[in-house]
N, C-alpha and C positions, 0 to 999 in steps of 0.2 A: 294726318295733317291735310287740310284742304288747301287748294291753291286758287288764285284769282286769275282769270284770263281776260285781257283787254284786246280789243281789235285795234285800238290806237293807244300807244304808250301814254299819250297825254290825257287819256281818260282817267289815268291814275292820279293826275294832278288836279283836275277840275271835274265837277259834275256837269258843267255846261258843254254840251256837245259842239256848239258852234265855236267856242273858245278852244276846245281841244283840236278841232279841225284846223283852225287858224294857226295854232302852234305847230301842228304837224306840217302844214304847208310851208310855213317859214323855215322849219327845220329841213325839209326836203330841198328848198331853194338854196339854203346855206350850204348844204352838203354838196350840191351840184357846183356852186361857186368855188368851194374848197377844192373839189376834184379838178375843176378847170385850172385853178391856180397851180395845183400839184403837177398838172400835165403841161403847164405853160413854159416852165423853165425860167420864168421871170422871178426877180427878187420881190420882196413885199412892197418896196417903194415903187418899183415899176408897175406892179400889178395895181397898187393903190391909185396911181395916176391913170391907169387904163380904165378903172371902174369909177373914177371921180370921187374917191374918198380919201381922207387923210390916212397916213400910215397907221396911227393908233386905231382908227375906226376899222380899217381893213384887218388889223390883228384881232379886234373884237369879233368881226365877222368870221374869220378863219378859225377862231377858237370857240365858236359856237355860242356866243353871248346873245341868245335868241331874243331876250327882252329888249335889246337895243335896236332892233331892226323891224321895219314894217314890210309887209308883202310888197307894197308899192316900191319901196327903195330897193329891195332885192330884185324885183323885175326890171327896174331901171339899170341896176348893175349888169344884169344879164343882157339887156339891150346894148349897153356900152361895150360889152364883150362880143357883140355881133349876133345876138339871138333875138328873134321876135316871136312871140307866142300868138297864135291865131286860133281862137276857139271856133269850132264848126259844129253846127247842129243840123243833122240830116236824118231822116227816117227814124225819128225818135231816139237818136243816139248823139251824144255829145262827145266830141273828140278834141284834142288839142294838137295843132300842127306847130312845129318849130321850124321857122324859116330863118335863113341868113338875112341879117338886117342890112 
């Protein structure tokens, strides 16, 4: 029996590398937001207010409904939680700094 190995799980969903990358980025951001929620001690309603979404939308986010969220919206939620992402390109290297907003 042979096996298939993917560098990105979303490569199994689409042949489009750009789409797979976008899906992986959205999933990564959603996981981080879920982890922040779990660490926050807030209820879903309080957390929803903090990230500026309705409680049903927040439930969709926390339950991983990836198709309902754009990278832009997820980045805005993280900003509302106090995080700012700053890409830095130096010496042929791209890094991402996370700063308190």
